[in-house]
N, C-alpha and C positions, 0 to 999 in steps of 0.2 A: 246111403250115402245122403249125407246131411249139409245141408245148405244154410250157412249162417247170412243173416240177414241184421247187415250192421244199419243202426238205428241212429239218424242223424239228429244231433244235439240243435235247438232253435237258436242258441247264442252262438254257437260257432256259425251259422249259418249266414247268421249278420256279420259277425268280424270276417266272413270269407267275403262279403258284399263290400264291406266298408271297405275293405283295402283293394279290392277289385275297381272301384270309384277313386280310390286315392293315387292310383298306380296310373288310371284313364286321364286323370284330372293333372298330372304332373306331364305326362306326355302331349295333352292339348295345349299347356303352358309353354313348354318348351318350343312347341311347332309357332306357337302366337309370336314368342321373342325372336327367333328366327329371320322373320320376317320383317318388312319394314322400309322405310325410306333412310337409305342410306348415302344418297347422291350427292347431300352436303359435306360429307365424310370425304370422299372419291374426290368432289373439286378441290376441297384445303390441300389434301395431299399431291394433287396437282398441281395446286400453286407454289407448294413449299419443294415439289422437283423441280419447277420451272423458273425459281428464282437463280440467280446466279453465284458460285461460289465465292467467299470473301478470299482477299489476297490476304497469306501470311506473311509477315515483314520477314526478311531475313534477319540468319543470325548476326550479330555484332563480330566483326574481325577479334579475335583473341591475339591482346597486346602481346608481346614477348619481353619479359624483363632481364634487364642487366643482370648476371650473378656478381654476389660482394665476395670477394676473397678476405677473409678475417685473418691477419696476421696478430696474433696474439701476443710476440713479442713487444711490439710495438703499443700496444691498447691495452688497457685496464681488463680483467678477467668481469665478462659478466653478471657471471653468477655470485661475484661477492659484492655487497652494499658499499657505497663509495664514501668517504670519511665525509662527515659534515662540516661545510665550511662555517667556521666561528666568524659571526661580526662584531661589530662595537657594540652590540645590545649585548651580547654573552658577556661579555668581561667589564660591566661598568660598575660590578660591588655591589649593586643593589640586590636584598634578599630578605626575607618577611623574617618577621622576630618570631623565632621558634622557642624563645625562652621567657615570652609572654605568657598571662592565663589565658586560655581560649573562653570566649564570651559565649552564654546560651543561644544567642542568634546566630552561632559561627558554625552551629552544626546542622542550619539548612540550608540547601541549595539557593542560591539570590532568586533563581527565578520560580521557586516555590511560595517566597514571602510576597504580601501585598501589603502596600500601605493603605490603610483605612481611613488616616486622619492625623491631624496634628493638635497639639495644644500648647499654651505657654504659659508657664509658671513661675512668677518673681524675674519675669524680664529674660526665661532660658525657653528656647522653644524644645518641643519633645514629638518626637513623631509615633505614631501608633501602628506597631506592625503585626498582623496576621501571620501566624505558622499555618502551615499547611495540616497539622493536627486540630487547629481551630483556637488554638492558645492566643491571648493579644498580648503582646509585649510592648514596654517602653522604651525607647532607647532616646541618646542625644547625639552631639557631635563629637567627636573623641572615639565614642566606641565602635565596635566592629559588628559585621555581621557578613553572612554568605559566606560561602567554604573559598573563597580565593584572596583571604584575608582583606577582605574588603573594610577599610576604615570610613567613618561618617565625615563627612568634610562640611556638611552644608544642608540644614532643613527648612525647607521653605512652608507653605501652607500646602502646596500639591505634589511634593517629590521630594524625595531623600536624595543628595548627592553622594556617591564613594568615590573613593579609588582604591582599586585593587591592586594586589603584586601578583602576576601571574607567571608561570614558566614560559620562555618564548621559543621551546623547541631545542634550542642547541645549548641546553646544559646552563644558562643564565636566566634574568628576571626582567619582566618589562612592568612599568606603571600602567592602569586600563582605568579610565572613568567610568563609572557605572551610574546609572538612574534608576529608581523606584519611584513610581508614579504612582498617585491613588488610582485605585480602581473603581471603576463605577458598579 
């Protein structure tokens, strides 16, 4: 009968020792964490339990509403738009002149134009207007600017006064005053 003797490798013996030590160390740490003074935690829990519970306010009473009986024979259909009421401004005969040639400053909305200054030449005052594309234009009273048929009435050092003709929403037109001031 042959007996086989197994020879231990010194490296594997070292690994086994490390494993045993690490398991022992973890066990020791767990035992150390389980102990300790937790009396302050117990005291806090007892304080919270000793507090009186807050009172929750009662739900508000549900109000009942009266039902409304819709009598369609006497009232208008709510799903159809109501006819617009025409006012005196709708029939005043005012309308923009569509036959005149549109001017260069009428292609820009008025809020995108900026007055950068004015100049006077031969007793006539001109306004210097900068468009949103960066181009500088020169204009005078009687010319038009803005997309709402804005006719220039007067130019001062600091502003251009316009009179626009805009739709009133009821099929007619109204006059509206507008100013374009020098921007800093």
